[in-house]
N, C-alpha and C positions, 0 to 999 in steps of 0.2 A: 401669342402674338410677338413676344420678345425675340423668338427664334427668327422671324421673318424680317426683323430689322437688324439683326446681328449677322451670323454667319449662314443665314438661310439663302433664299433666292434673291432677296432685294439688292445686296451688293453687286451680284453679276448682272442683273437686270438694269440697275442705274449705270453701271460701267458700260454695258452694251449700248444702251440709249444714247449716253454721252459720246461714246465713240462714233455712233452712226451720225449724230447731230454734228460733230466736228467734220466728219468725212463730208456729209452733204453740204454744209456751209462751204467748205473749200472746193468741193466740185462745182457748186454754183458759181462761185467767183472766179474759178479757172475757166477762161474763154480762150479756145484755140480760134483765133480769128486772124484776119489779114495783118494786123499789128504784129502778133506773135509770130506768125509764120514769115514775117519780113526780117526778124531779128536775125543777126549773124550769131551762130552758135558754134561751140567747138565741135570738132568731128566725133569726139568721144561721148557726146550727149546720148543719154539712153533714149530709145525710140519713145514717142509719145504713149504708145499703147502699154508700155512697161509701168507706168506711174501708177495705175489703177490697182494692178495685182500687188504691187509692192507696198502701197499704202494700205491695202486691206490687210496684209500680213501684219504691218506695223501697228495698225489700230488694233487688230485682234491681240497681238502680244502686249500692247499697252494696256488695254482693258484688263487682260488677265493680271498683270502686274498690279493694276490698282485694286483688283479683288483680293489678290494674296496679301498686299500691304494693309488694306482694310481689315480683313479677317486675322492678320497676324498681330493685330496690336489692339487690345481692349481699351487703352487709355484714350478718352475723349480729346485731349489736347492733341495727341499724336495723330489721331484720326483726322482732326481738323487740319493738321499740317499736310497730311497725305491729299486730303480734298482740295485744299488751297493750291498745292503745287500741280496737281493733274488739271485743275481749272485754269490756273495761269497758262500752262502749257497749251491747252486747248484754244484759248484766246489768241496766243501768239502764233499758233498753227494757222488759224483762220486769218489772222492780221497779215500774214506773208502773202497769202493768195490775193487778198484785197490790194496791197500795195503793189505787188508785181503785175497782176493781170487787169484788175479794174482801174487802178489809178495810173497803170502803165509806167511805174517807177521802178525799175529794177534797182536803181541806186539806192532808194530809200528801203527797198526789200532786203537788200544786201546788209544794211545797218540792222534792220529788224532781225535778220537771221541769226545774228550773234546773240541776241536775246532768247531767241527760239532755241538755239544750241545749249545755251546755259540752262535754260529751263529743263532741257532733257538731262543734263548733268545733275540738276536739282531733282528730278524724278528718280534717277538712278540712287543717289544719296538717301532720299526720304524713304522709298520703297526698300532699298537695300539694307537699311538700318533694321527693318523689320524681318525681311526674308532676302537672303542672297539670290534666290531665284527671281524674285520680284524685282530686284535691281538689274540683274543680267538680262531680263526679258526686254529691257530698254536699250540694250547696246545696238541691235539693228536699226533702231530709230535714231540713235546718235550717229551711226556710221551713215546712214542714208541722208541725213540732214547735213553732215559734213560734205558729202558729195555734192548736195543740192547747193550748199554754200559757196563751194568752189566753182560749180557750175554758174550760179548767180554772178560770181566775181568775173569770171570769164565773159560772161554776156554783157555785163557793164563795161569791161574793157574792150570788147569787140564792137560796141555800138556807142561811141563816145557823144554821139548827138543826143542820146537819151537824157544825159545829164544836163543838157542845155534847155529841156523842156520846162 
């Protein structure tokens, strides 16, 4: 039984379920509706269809990173730090979709994405302390959120009336 709770199948299962839950929550909160379609966006914005595949890869890499970090450190305190960092990141990931799409506040989402970005840096550090590979697996996530942050910034700048709402 101890094998199941340690380096057995339980960490990958938990990581996969957590990644799916964060992805589903974000997808449910993301509405491509007339409000979104009316936003002015920069010409370089990726097409809407690209976001799903990119997020699928990112969530897969992040879940793999979590498993490597969990299995790479038997210390319960370190494992708690890994769990807390990934949980915080998941909450912040969902919160961005809530702020941007459901609350229709790209300006608030722009502030929140700074915290999301910092939580990814934390993931890289916490996971990388245990496994260089686990840390590096989060670099595409950091890159994508960097692009998303700049896109969010441009949307706020191109749509000044949104700040008046």
